[in-house]
Structures are given as structure tokens and as C-alpha cells.
N, CA, C, O and CB atoms as a CASP TS submission, in Angstrom:
PFRMAT TS
TARGET T0000
AUTHOR 0000-0000-0000
METHOD Language model
MODEL 1
PARENT N/A
ATOM      1  N   MET     1      -4.299 -15.291  17.622  1.00  0.00           N
ATOM      2  CA  MET     1      -5.347 -14.707  16.803  1.00  0.00           C
ATOM      3  C   MET     1      -5.046 -15.001  15.334  1.00  0.00           C
ATOM      4  O   MET     1      -4.052 -14.510  14.800  1.00  0.00           O
ATOM      5  CB  MET     1      -5.465 -13.177  17.054  1.00  0.00           C
ATOM      6  N   GLY     2      -5.872 -15.777  14.689  1.00  0.00           N
ATOM      7  CA  GLY     2      -5.670 -16.133  13.290  1.00  0.00           C
ATOM      8  C   GLY     2      -6.226 -15.077  12.354  1.00  0.00           C
ATOM      9  O   GLY     2      -7.135 -14.328  12.711  1.00  0.00           O
ATOM     10  N   ASN     3      -5.680 -15.029  11.172  1.00  0.00           N
ATOM     11  CA  ASN     3      -6.177 -14.056  10.193  1.00  0.00           C
ATOM     12  C   ASN     3      -6.823 -14.751   9.009  1.00  0.00           C
ATOM     13  O   ASN     3      -7.189 -14.100   8.030  1.00  0.00           O
ATOM     14  CB  ASN     3      -5.042 -13.153   9.710  1.00  0.00           C
ATOM     15  N   ASN     4      -6.969 -16.089   9.087  1.00  0.00           N
ATOM     16  CA  ASN     4      -7.627 -16.864   8.034  1.00  0.00           C
ATOM     17  C   ASN     4      -7.059 -16.599   6.642  1.00  0.00           C
ATOM     18  O   ASN     4      -7.798 -16.614   5.657  1.00  0.00           O
ATOM     19  CB  ASN     4      -9.099 -16.565   8.033  1.00  0.00           C
ATOM     20  N   GLY     5      -5.748 -16.357   6.555  1.00  0.00           N
ATOM     21  CA  GLY     5      -5.090 -16.145   5.270  1.00  0.00           C
ATOM     22  C   GLY     5      -5.253 -14.754   4.702  1.00  0.00           C
ATOM     23  O   GLY     5      -4.829 -14.497   3.575  1.00  0.00           O
ATOM     24  N   TYR     6      -5.864 -13.842   5.461  1.00  0.00           N
ATOM     25  CA  TYR     6      -6.109 -12.484   4.944  1.00  0.00           C
ATOM     26  C   TYR     6      -4.817 -11.817   4.494  1.00  0.00           C
ATOM     27  O   TYR     6      -4.750 -11.300   3.379  1.00  0.00           O
ATOM     28  CB  TYR     6      -6.793 -11.620   6.011  1.00  0.00           C
ATOM     29  N   PHE     7      -3.785 -11.818   5.342  1.00  0.00           N
ATOM     30  CA  PHE     7      -2.555 -11.102   5.007  1.00  0.00           C
ATOM     31  C   PHE     7      -1.831 -11.754   3.837  1.00  0.00           C
ATOM     32  O   PHE     7      -1.263 -11.051   3.002  1.00  0.00           O
ATOM     33  CB  PHE     7      -1.633 -11.039   6.218  1.00  0.00           C
ATOM     34  N   GLU     8      -1.838 -13.079   3.759  1.00  0.00           N
ATOM     35  CA  GLU     8      -1.206 -13.749   2.614  1.00  0.00           C
ATOM     36  C   GLU     8      -1.905 -13.349   1.316  1.00  0.00           C
ATOM     37  O   GLU     8      -1.244 -13.075   0.315  1.00  0.00           O
ATOM     38  CB  GLU     8      -1.241 -15.290   2.790  1.00  0.00           C
ATOM     39  N   LYS     9      -3.224 -13.315   1.328  1.00  0.00           N
ATOM     40  CA  LYS     9      -3.982 -12.927   0.136  1.00  0.00           C
ATOM     41  C   LYS     9      -3.763 -11.446  -0.177  1.00  0.00           C
ATOM     42  O   LYS     9      -3.538 -11.073  -1.329  1.00  0.00           O
ATOM     43  CB  LYS     9      -5.489 -13.217   0.333  1.00  0.00           C
ATOM     44  N   HIS    10      -3.830 -10.611   0.855  1.00  0.00           N
ATOM     45  CA  HIS    10      -3.692  -9.166   0.661  1.00  0.00           C
ATOM     46  C   HIS    10      -2.323  -8.818   0.077  1.00  0.00           C
ATOM     47  O   HIS    10      -2.244  -8.137  -0.946  1.00  0.00           O
ATOM     48  CB  HIS    10      -3.902  -8.426   1.991  1.00  0.00           C
ATOM     49  N   TYR    11      -1.250  -9.277   0.714  1.00  0.00           N
ATOM     50  CA  TYR    11       0.091  -8.950   0.236  1.00  0.00           C
ATOM     51  C   TYR    11       0.471  -9.767  -0.995  1.00  0.00           C
ATOM     52  O   TYR    11       1.386  -9.383  -1.723  1.00  0.00           O
ATOM     53  CB  TYR    11       1.110  -9.180   1.341  1.00  0.00           C
ATOM     54  N   GLY    12      -0.205 -10.874  -1.241  1.00  0.00           N
ATOM     55  CA  GLY    12       0.028 -11.658  -2.441  1.00  0.00           C
ATOM     56  C   GLY    12      -0.286 -10.899  -3.711  1.00  0.00           C
ATOM     57  O   GLY    12       0.194 -11.260  -4.786  1.00  0.00           O
ATOM     58  N   GLN    13      -1.099  -9.834  -3.600  1.00  0.00           N
ATOM     59  CA  GLN    13      -1.404  -8.988  -4.759  1.00  0.00           C
ATOM     60  C   GLN    13      -0.150  -8.364  -5.352  1.00  0.00           C
ATOM     61  O   GLN    13      -0.144  -7.972  -6.519  1.00  0.00           O
ATOM     62  CB  GLN    13      -2.385  -7.892  -4.368  1.00  0.00           C
ATOM     63  N   LEU    14       0.914  -8.268  -4.557  1.00  0.00           N
ATOM     64  CA  LEU    14       2.129  -7.572  -4.983  1.00  0.00           C
ATOM     65  C   LEU    14       3.163  -8.487  -5.625  1.00  0.00           C
ATOM     66  O   LEU    14       4.163  -8.007  -6.158  1.00  0.00           O
ATOM     67  CB  LEU    14       2.748  -6.879  -3.811  1.00  0.00           C
ATOM     68  N   VAL    15       2.942  -9.783  -5.582  1.00  0.00           N
ATOM     69  CA  VAL    15       3.919 -10.725  -6.135  1.00  0.00           C
ATOM     70  C   VAL    15       4.090 -10.472  -7.628  1.00  0.00           C
ATOM     71  O   VAL    15       3.113 -10.412  -8.373  1.00  0.00           O
ATOM     72  CB  VAL    15       3.480 -12.191  -5.880  1.00  0.00           C
ATOM     73  N   GLY    16       5.334 -10.325  -8.053  1.00  0.00           N
ATOM     74  CA  GLY    16       5.644 -10.103  -9.462  1.00  0.00           C
ATOM     75  C   GLY    16       5.700  -8.640  -9.863  1.00  0.00           C
ATOM     76  O   GLY    16       6.138  -8.322 -10.968  1.00  0.00           O
ATOM     77  N   TYR    17       5.265  -7.745  -8.990  1.00  0.00           N
ATOM     78  CA  TYR    17       5.334  -6.313  -9.292  1.00  0.00           C
ATOM     79  C   TYR    17       6.716  -5.779  -8.967  1.00  0.00           C
ATOM     80  O   TYR    17       7.437  -6.349  -8.148  1.00  0.00           O
ATOM     81  CB  TYR    17       4.261  -5.532  -8.508  1.00  0.00           C
ATOM     82  N   LYS    18       7.080  -4.679  -9.615  1.00  0.00           N
ATOM     83  CA  LYS    18       8.368  -4.030  -9.393  1.00  0.00           C
ATOM     84  C   LYS    18       8.107  -2.616  -8.869  1.00  0.00           C
ATOM     85  O   LYS    18       7.261  -1.897  -9.401  1.00  0.00           O
ATOM     86  CB  LYS    18       9.226  -3.999 -10.710  1.00  0.00           C
ATOM     87  N   VAL    19       8.833  -2.230  -7.831  1.00  0.00           N
ATOM     88  CA  VAL    19       8.727  -0.862  -7.315  1.00  0.00           C
ATOM     89  C   VAL    19       9.403   0.057  -8.319  1.00  0.00           C
ATOM     90  O   VAL    19      10.580  -0.116  -8.634  1.00  0.00           O
ATOM     91  CB  VAL    19       9.378  -0.723  -5.883  1.00  0.00           C
ATOM     92  N   THR    20       8.653   1.041  -8.823  1.00  0.00           N
ATOM     93  CA  THR    20       9.188   1.934  -9.851  1.00  0.00           C
ATOM     94  C   THR    20       9.271   3.386  -9.424  1.00  0.00           C
ATOM     95  O   THR    20       9.951   4.183 -10.070  1.00  0.00           O
ATOM     96  CB  THR    20       8.354   1.839 -11.077  1.00  0.00           C
ATOM     97  N   GLN    21       8.587   3.743  -8.342  1.00  0.00           N
ATOM     98  CA  GLN    21       8.534   5.134  -7.902  1.00  0.00           C
ATOM     99  C   GLN    21       8.085   5.186  -6.453  1.00  0.00           C
ATOM    100  O   GLN    21       7.614   4.199  -5.888  1.00  0.00           O
ATOM    101  CB  GLN    21       7.585   5.966  -8.797  1.00  0.00           C
ATOM    102  N   VAL    22       8.245   6.358  -5.873  1.00  0.00           N
ATOM    103  CA  VAL    22       7.658   6.656  -4.573  1.00  0.00           C
ATOM    104  C   VAL    22       6.519   7.629  -4.817  1.00  0.00           C
ATOM    105  O   VAL    22       6.673   8.590  -5.571  1.00  0.00           O
ATOM    106  CB  VAL    22       8.720   7.245  -3.567  1.00  0.00           C
ATOM    107  N   ALA    23       5.373   7.388  -4.185  1.00  0.00           N
ATOM    108  CA  ALA    23       4.224   8.287  -4.313  1.00  0.00           C
ATOM    109  C   ALA    23       4.103   9.093  -3.028  1.00  0.00           C
ATOM    110  O   ALA    23       4.282   8.565  -1.930  1.00  0.00           O
ATOM    111  CB  ALA    23       2.904   7.493  -4.604  1.00  0.00           C
ATOM    112  N   LEU    24       3.798  10.376  -3.177  1.00  0.00           N
ATOM    113  CA  LEU    24       3.583  11.252  -2.035  1.00  0.00           C
ATOM    114  C   LEU    24       2.228  11.927  -2.187  1.00  0.00           C
ATOM    115  O   LEU    24       1.890  12.412  -3.267  1.00  0.00           O
ATOM    116  CB  LEU    24       4.721  12.305  -1.910  1.00  0.00           C
ATOM    117  N   ASP    25       1.462  11.960  -1.124  1.00  0.00           N
ATOM    118  CA  ASP    25       0.174  12.646  -1.129  1.00  0.00           C
ATOM    119  C   ASP    25       0.193  13.684  -0.011  1.00  0.00           C
ATOM    120  O   ASP    25       0.080  13.359   1.171  1.00  0.00           O
ATOM    121  CB  ASP    25      -1.018  11.635  -0.950  1.00  0.00           C
ATOM    122  N   ASP    26       0.339  14.931  -0.416  1.00  0.00           N
ATOM    123  CA  ASP    26       0.315  16.027   0.548  1.00  0.00           C
ATOM    124  C   ASP    26      -0.849  16.963   0.243  1.00  0.00           C
ATOM    125  O   ASP    26      -0.770  18.169   0.475  1.00  0.00           O
ATOM    126  CB  ASP    26       1.651  16.802   0.530  1.00  0.00           C
ATOM    127  N   SER    27      -1.939  16.385  -0.284  1.00  0.00           N
ATOM    128  CA  SER    27      -3.076  17.172  -0.750  1.00  0.00           C
ATOM    129  C   SER    27      -3.879  17.825   0.367  1.00  0.00           C
ATOM    130  O   SER    27      -4.590  18.798   0.117  1.00  0.00           O
ATOM    131  CB  SER    27      -3.978  16.307  -1.554  1.00  0.00           C
ATOM    132  N   ASP    28      -3.784  17.317   1.591  1.00  0.00           N
ATOM    133  CA  ASP    28      -4.525  17.895   2.714  1.00  0.00           C
ATOM    134  C   ASP    28      -3.549  18.630   3.625  1.00  0.00           C
ATOM    135  O   ASP    28      -2.756  17.994   4.319  1.00  0.00           O
ATOM    136  CB  ASP    28      -5.300  16.792   3.506  1.00  0.00           C
ATOM    137  N   PRO    29      -3.596  19.968   3.631  1.00  0.00           N
ATOM    138  CA  PRO    29      -2.641  20.727   4.441  1.00  0.00           C
ATOM    139  C   PRO    29      -2.810  20.526   5.943  1.00  0.00           C
ATOM    140  O   PRO    29      -1.928  20.894   6.719  1.00  0.00           O
ATOM    141  CB  PRO    29      -2.768  22.183   4.126  1.00  0.00           C
ATOM    142  N   ASN    30      -3.924  19.950   6.358  1.00  0.00           N
ATOM    143  CA  ASN    30      -4.175  19.701   7.782  1.00  0.00           C
ATOM    144  C   ASN    30      -3.728  18.320   8.232  1.00  0.00           C
ATOM    145  O   ASN    30      -3.829  17.991   9.413  1.00  0.00           O
ATOM    146  CB  ASN    30      -5.639  19.868   8.081  1.00  0.00           C
ATOM    147  N   GLU    31      -3.241  17.520   7.316  1.00  0.00           N
ATOM    148  CA  GLU    31      -2.814  16.151   7.622  1.00  0.00           C
ATOM    149  C   GLU    31      -1.342  15.986   7.289  1.00  0.00           C
ATOM    150  O   GLU    31      -0.757  16.788   6.562  1.00  0.00           O
ATOM    151  CB  GLU    31      -3.662  15.119   6.843  1.00  0.00           C
ATOM    152  N   GLU    32      -0.754  14.924   7.839  1.00  0.00           N
ATOM    153  CA  GLU    32       0.619  14.586   7.489  1.00  0.00           C
ATOM    154  C   GLU    32       0.679  14.074   6.051  1.00  0.00           C
ATOM    155  O   GLU    32      -0.326  13.625   5.500  1.00  0.00           O
ATOM    156  CB  GLU    32       1.187  13.532   8.466  1.00  0.00           C
ATOM    157  N   GLU    33       1.852  14.147   5.458  1.00  0.00           N
ATOM    158  CA  GLU    33       2.061  13.625   4.103  1.00  0.00           C
ATOM    159  C   GLU    33       2.007  12.090   4.142  1.00  0.00           C
ATOM    160  O   GLU    33       2.559  11.466   5.048  1.00  0.00           O
ATOM    161  CB  GLU    33       3.433  14.120   3.516  1.00  0.00           C
ATOM    162  N   TRP    34       1.340  11.496   3.154  1.00  0.00           N
ATOM    163  CA  TRP    34       1.272  10.038   3.028  1.00  0.00           C
ATOM    164  C   TRP    34       2.298   9.586   2.001  1.00  0.00           C
ATOM    165  O   TRP    34       2.458  10.227   0.962  1.00  0.00           O
ATOM    166  CB  TRP    34      -0.160   9.571   2.622  1.00  0.00           C
ATOM    167  N   CYS    35       2.989   8.500   2.274  1.00  0.00           N
ATOM    168  CA  CYS    35       3.975   7.939   1.354  1.00  0.00           C
ATOM    169  C   CYS    35       3.491   6.580   0.874  1.00  0.00           C
ATOM    170  O   CYS    35       2.825   5.848   1.605  1.00  0.00           O
ATOM    171  CB  CYS    35       5.369   7.819   2.030  1.00  0.00           C
ATOM    172  N   GLY    36       3.837   6.257  -0.366  1.00  0.00           N
ATOM    173  CA  GLY    36       3.467   4.973  -0.921  1.00  0.00           C
ATOM    174  C   GLY    36       4.499   4.513  -1.922  1.00  0.00           C
ATOM    175  O   GLY    36       5.411   5.256  -2.285  1.00  0.00           O
ATOM    176  N   LEU    37       4.346   3.288  -2.363  1.00  0.00           N
ATOM    177  CA  LEU    37       5.217   2.699  -3.369  1.00  0.00           C
ATOM    178  C   LEU    37       4.401   2.464  -4.632  1.00  0.00           C
ATOM    179  O   LEU    37       3.354   1.818  -4.585  1.00  0.00           O
ATOM    180  CB  LEU    37       5.857   1.374  -2.858  1.00  0.00           C
ATOM    181  N   VAL    38       4.876   2.986  -5.765  1.00  0.00           N
ATOM    182  CA  VAL    38       4.229   2.736  -7.053  1.00  0.00           C
ATOM    183  C   VAL    38       4.831   1.447  -7.592  1.00  0.00           C
ATOM    184  O   VAL    38       6.050   1.325  -7.716  1.00  0.00           O
ATOM    185  CB  VAL    38       4.424   3.946  -8.066  1.00  0.00           C
ATOM    186  N   LEU    39       3.971   0.490  -7.909  1.00  0.00           N
ATOM    187  CA  LEU    39       4.399  -0.827  -8.381  1.00  0.00           C
ATOM    188  C   LEU    39       3.837  -1.061  -9.774  1.00  0.00           C
ATOM    189  O   LEU    39       2.693  -0.703 -10.053  1.00  0.00           O
ATOM    190  CB  LEU    39       3.941  -1.950  -7.407  1.00  0.00           C
ATOM    191  N   THR    40       4.644  -1.667 -10.657  1.00  0.00           N
ATOM    192  CA  THR    40       4.173  -1.956 -12.012  1.00  0.00           C
ATOM    193  C   THR    40       4.472  -3.398 -12.388  1.00  0.00           C
ATOM    194  O   THR    40       5.461  -3.990 -11.956  1.00  0.00           O
ATOM    195  CB  THR    40       4.818  -1.000 -13.024  1.00  0.00           C
ATOM    196  N   LYS    41       3.578  -3.941 -13.211  1.00  0.00           N
ATOM    197  CA  LYS    41       3.768  -5.269 -13.814  1.00  0.00           C
ATOM    198  C   LYS    41       3.041  -5.218 -15.147  1.00  0.00           C
ATOM    199  O   LYS    41       1.815  -5.117 -15.193  1.00  0.00           O
ATOM    200  CB  LYS    41       3.221  -6.453 -12.880  1.00  0.00           C
ATOM    201  N   GLY    42       3.811  -5.289 -16.237  1.00  0.00           N
ATOM    202  CA  GLY    42       3.197  -5.107 -17.553  1.00  0.00           C
ATOM    203  C   GLY    42       2.636  -3.699 -17.627  1.00  0.00           C
ATOM    204  O   GLY    42       3.339  -2.740 -17.307  1.00  0.00           O
ATOM    205  N   GLY    43       1.393  -3.556 -18.039  1.00  0.00           N
ATOM    206  CA  GLY    43       0.759  -2.242 -18.102  1.00  0.00           C
ATOM    207  C   GLY    43      -0.067  -1.901 -16.879  1.00  0.00           C
ATOM    208  O   GLY    43      -0.790  -0.904 -16.874  1.00  0.00           O
ATOM    209  N   VAL    44       0.031  -2.721 -15.839  1.00  0.00           N
ATOM    210  CA  VAL    44      -0.786  -2.521 -14.638  1.00  0.00           C
ATOM    211  C   VAL    44       0.026  -1.817 -13.564  1.00  0.00           C
ATOM    212  O   VAL    44       1.178  -2.166 -13.307  1.00  0.00           O
ATOM    213  CB  VAL    44      -1.321  -3.868 -14.107  1.00  0.00           C
ATOM    214  N   LYS    45      -0.594  -0.817 -12.938  1.00  0.00           N
ATOM    215  CA  LYS    45       0.056  -0.099 -11.832  1.00  0.00           C
ATOM    216  C   LYS    45      -0.802  -0.197 -10.580  1.00  0.00           C
ATOM    217  O   LYS    45      -2.031  -0.212 -10.645  1.00  0.00           O
ATOM    218  CB  LYS    45       0.302   1.389 -12.202  1.00  0.00           C
ATOM    219  N   LYS    46      -0.136  -0.261  -9.461  1.00  0.00           N
ATOM    220  CA  LYS    46      -0.772  -0.218  -8.156  1.00  0.00           C
ATOM    221  C   LYS    46       0.027   0.732  -7.287  1.00  0.00           C
ATOM    222  O   LYS    46       1.209   0.967  -7.537  1.00  0.00           O
ATOM    223  CB  LYS    46      -0.866  -1.637  -7.512  1.00  0.00           C
ATOM    224  N   ILE    47      -0.613   1.275  -6.272  1.00  0.00           N
ATOM    225  CA  ILE    47       0.114   2.008  -5.241  1.00  0.00           C
ATOM    226  C   ILE    47      -0.138   1.288  -3.927  1.00  0.00           C
ATOM    227  O   ILE    47      -1.277   0.974  -3.581  1.00  0.00           O
ATOM    228  CB  ILE    47      -0.331   3.522  -5.169  1.00  0.00           C
ATOM    229  N   ALA    48       0.935   1.036  -3.207  1.00  0.00           N
ATOM    230  CA  ALA    48       0.842   0.465  -1.872  1.00  0.00           C
ATOM    231  C   ALA    48       1.129   1.596  -0.895  1.00  0.00           C
ATOM    232  O   ALA    48       2.287   1.927  -0.641  1.00  0.00           O
ATOM    233  CB  ALA    48       1.838  -0.747  -1.676  1.00  0.00           C
ATOM    234  N   TRP    49       0.055   2.195  -0.342  1.00  0.00           N
ATOM    235  CA  TRP    49       0.200   3.287   0.617  1.00  0.00           C
ATOM    236  C   TRP    49       0.650   2.716   1.948  1.00  0.00           C
ATOM    237  O   TRP    49       0.105   1.717   2.417  1.00  0.00           O
ATOM    238  CB  TRP    49      -1.127   4.077   0.776  1.00  0.00           C
ATOM    239  N   ILE    50       1.628   3.340   2.550  1.00  0.00           N
ATOM    240  CA  ILE    50       2.203   2.853   3.800  1.00  0.00           C
ATOM    241  C   ILE    50       1.433   3.469   4.959  1.00  0.00           C
ATOM    242  O   ILE    50       1.509   4.673   5.203  1.00  0.00           O
ATOM    243  CB  ILE    50       3.724   3.192   3.895  1.00  0.00           C
ATOM    244  N   LEU    51       0.695   2.629   5.666  1.00  0.00           N
ATOM    245  CA  LEU    51      -0.115   3.050   6.805  1.00  0.00           C
ATOM    246  C   LEU    51       0.390   2.374   8.064  1.00  0.00           C
ATOM    247  O   LEU    51       1.375   1.636   8.033  1.00  0.00           O
ATOM    248  CB  LEU    51      -1.606   2.723   6.576  1.00  0.00           C
ATOM    249  N   ARG    52      -0.282   2.627   9.161  1.00  0.00           N
ATOM    250  CA  ARG    52       0.069   1.938  10.409  1.00  0.00           C
ATOM    251  C   ARG    52      -0.623   0.586  10.474  1.00  0.00           C
ATOM    252  O   ARG    52       0.032  -0.411  10.779  1.00  0.00           O
ATOM    253  CB  ARG    52      -0.314   2.795  11.638  1.00  0.00           C
ATOM    254  N   ASP    53      -1.906   0.512  10.202  1.00  0.00           N
ATOM    255  CA  ASP    53      -2.669  -0.732  10.116  1.00  0.00           C
ATOM    256  C   ASP    53      -3.970  -0.411   9.384  1.00  0.00           C
ATOM    257  O   ASP    53      -4.192   0.751   9.047  1.00  0.00           O
ATOM    258  CB  ASP    53      -2.945  -1.352  11.548  1.00  0.00           C
ATOM    259  N   PRO    54      -4.834  -1.383   9.125  1.00  0.00           N
ATOM    260  CA  PRO    54      -6.047  -1.076   8.359  1.00  0.00           C
ATOM    261  C   PRO    54      -6.876   0.064   8.953  1.00  0.00           C
ATOM    262  O   PRO    54      -7.538   0.798   8.220  1.00  0.00           O
ATOM    263  CB  PRO    54      -6.904  -2.307   8.260  1.00  0.00           C
ATOM    264  N   GLU    55      -6.841   0.211  10.277  1.00  0.00           N
ATOM    265  CA  GLU    55      -7.585   1.283  10.935  1.00  0.00           C
ATOM    266  C   GLU    55      -6.710   2.510  11.183  1.00  0.00           C
ATOM    267  O   GLU    55      -7.216   3.542  11.623  1.00  0.00           O
ATOM    268  CB  GLU    55      -8.165   0.784  12.254  1.00  0.00           C
ATOM    269  N   GLY    56      -5.407   2.418  10.908  1.00  0.00           N
ATOM    270  CA  GLY    56      -4.509   3.547  11.083  1.00  0.00           C
ATOM    271  C   GLY    56      -3.942   3.706  12.482  1.00  0.00           C
ATOM    272  O   GLY    56      -3.485   4.794  12.832  1.00  0.00           O
ATOM    273  N   ASN    57      -3.957   2.649  13.298  1.00  0.00           N
ATOM    274  CA  ASN    57      -3.507   2.839  14.678  1.00  0.00           C
ATOM    275  C   ASN    57      -2.675   1.687  15.241  1.00  0.00           C
ATOM    276  O   ASN    57      -2.800   1.361  16.421  1.00  0.00           O
ATOM    277  CB  ASN    57      -4.690   3.047  15.552  1.00  0.00           C
ATOM    278  N   GLY    58      -1.852   1.084  14.440  1.00  0.00           N
ATOM    279  CA  GLY    58      -1.030  -0.011  14.948  1.00  0.00           C
ATOM    280  C   GLY    58       0.209  -0.199  14.100  1.00  0.00           C
ATOM    281  O   GLY    58       0.673   0.738  13.449  1.00  0.00           O
ATOM    282  N   SER    59       0.744  -1.404  14.105  1.00  0.00           N
ATOM    283  CA  SER    59       1.987  -1.666  13.359  1.00  0.00           C
ATOM    284  C   SER    59       1.726  -1.638  11.849  1.00  0.00           C
ATOM    285  O   SER    59       0.576  -1.551  11.418  1.00  0.00           O
ATOM    286  CB  SER    59       2.591  -3.038  13.771  1.00  0.00           C
ATOM    287  N   GLY    60       2.784  -1.710  11.057  1.00  0.00           N
ATOM    288  CA  GLY    60       2.751  -1.494   9.612  1.00  0.00           C
ATOM    289  C   GLY    60       1.706  -2.241   8.818  1.00  0.00           C
ATOM    290  O   GLY    60       1.402  -3.398   9.108  1.00  0.00           O
ATOM    291  N   PHE    61       1.157  -1.579   7.813  1.00  0.00           N
ATOM    292  CA  PHE    61       0.154  -2.132   6.913  1.00  0.00           C
ATOM    293  C   PHE    61       0.254  -1.404   5.584  1.00  0.00           C
ATOM    294  O   PHE    61       0.529  -0.204   5.569  1.00  0.00           O
ATOM    295  CB  PHE    61      -1.281  -2.011   7.513  1.00  0.00           C
ATOM    296  N   LEU    62       0.040  -2.089   4.473  1.00  0.00           N
ATOM    297  CA  LEU    62       0.027  -1.469   3.148  1.00  0.00           C
ATOM    298  C   LEU    62      -1.404  -1.468   2.612  1.00  0.00           C
ATOM    299  O   LEU    62      -2.036  -2.522   2.534  1.00  0.00           O
ATOM    300  CB  LEU    62       0.986  -2.217   2.169  1.00  0.00           C
ATOM    301  N   ASP    63      -1.909  -0.313   2.250  1.00  0.00           N
ATOM    302  CA  ASP    63      -3.208  -0.191   1.596  1.00  0.00           C
ATOM    303  C   ASP    63      -2.942  -0.223   0.100  1.00  0.00           C
ATOM    304  O   ASP    63      -2.409   0.742  -0.448  1.00  0.00           O
ATOM    305  CB  ASP    63      -3.972   1.129   2.028  1.00  0.00           C
ATOM    306  N   ILE    64      -3.302  -1.313  -0.574  1.00  0.00           N
ATOM    307  CA  ILE    64      -2.965  -1.528  -1.976  1.00  0.00           C
ATOM    308  C   ILE    64      -4.143  -1.111  -2.855  1.00  0.00           C
ATOM    309  O   ILE    64      -5.250  -1.632  -2.713  1.00  0.00           O
ATOM    310  CB  ILE    64      -2.587  -3.010  -2.231  1.00  0.00           C
ATOM    311  N   VAL    65      -3.894  -0.163  -3.768  1.00  0.00           N
ATOM    312  CA  VAL    65      -4.953   0.337  -4.645  1.00  0.00           C
ATOM    313  C   VAL    65      -4.490   0.285  -6.105  1.00  0.00           C
ATOM    314  O   VAL    65      -3.309   0.460  -6.404  1.00  0.00           O
ATOM    315  CB  VAL    65      -5.354   1.787  -4.251  1.00  0.00           C
ATOM    316  N   ASP    66      -5.439   0.042  -6.998  1.00  0.00           N
ATOM    317  CA  ASP    66      -5.150   0.087  -8.429  1.00  0.00           C
ATOM    318  C   ASP    66      -5.087   1.544  -8.860  1.00  0.00           C
ATOM    319  O   ASP    66      -5.811   2.392  -8.339  1.00  0.00           O
ATOM    320  CB  ASP    66      -6.225  -0.694  -9.253  1.00  0.00           C
ATOM    321  N   VAL    67      -4.206   1.824  -9.824  1.00  0.00           N
ATOM    322  CA  VAL    67      -4.064   3.203 -10.319  1.00  0.00           C
ATOM    323  C   VAL    67      -4.783   3.306 -11.648  1.00  0.00           C
ATOM    324  O   VAL    67      -4.801   4.375 -12.259  1.00  0.00           O
ATOM    325  CB  VAL    67      -2.558   3.613 -10.468  1.00  0.00           C
TER
END
């Protein structure tokens, strides 16, 4: 099953960034705590939330968002 370069492009967003912090989201008391990595490059920050997969039901996946 090919991904047509999706994962290379998706994770390529992180090249050159440095992990500077751990992010925790425990805002929903009915859900488990979410963990992420805060990444910085220059004045730009991103968080890579650690999920199971894009749908939340398989092996590891990072949801990368701008801060």
C-alpha cells in the first residue's frame, strides 16, 4: 500500500526544528491526557501531538499543528 509521499511530506515539516518542551493537554476530564512535543525553529513553534494514527486507532502518528 503506497502513501504517495504523504508521510515524507507530513514529517518533513519537522526538519530543522528543535524539541524544546513537552506539551500536555488534560483539558477534558472525560478523556485521557494527550502528550505532544513543542518544536521551535527561529520564531516559529509547532506542536507534534502524539496519536495512534490519523484516525486514532493504529500505530504511531504525529498530528503537527502550528502554535
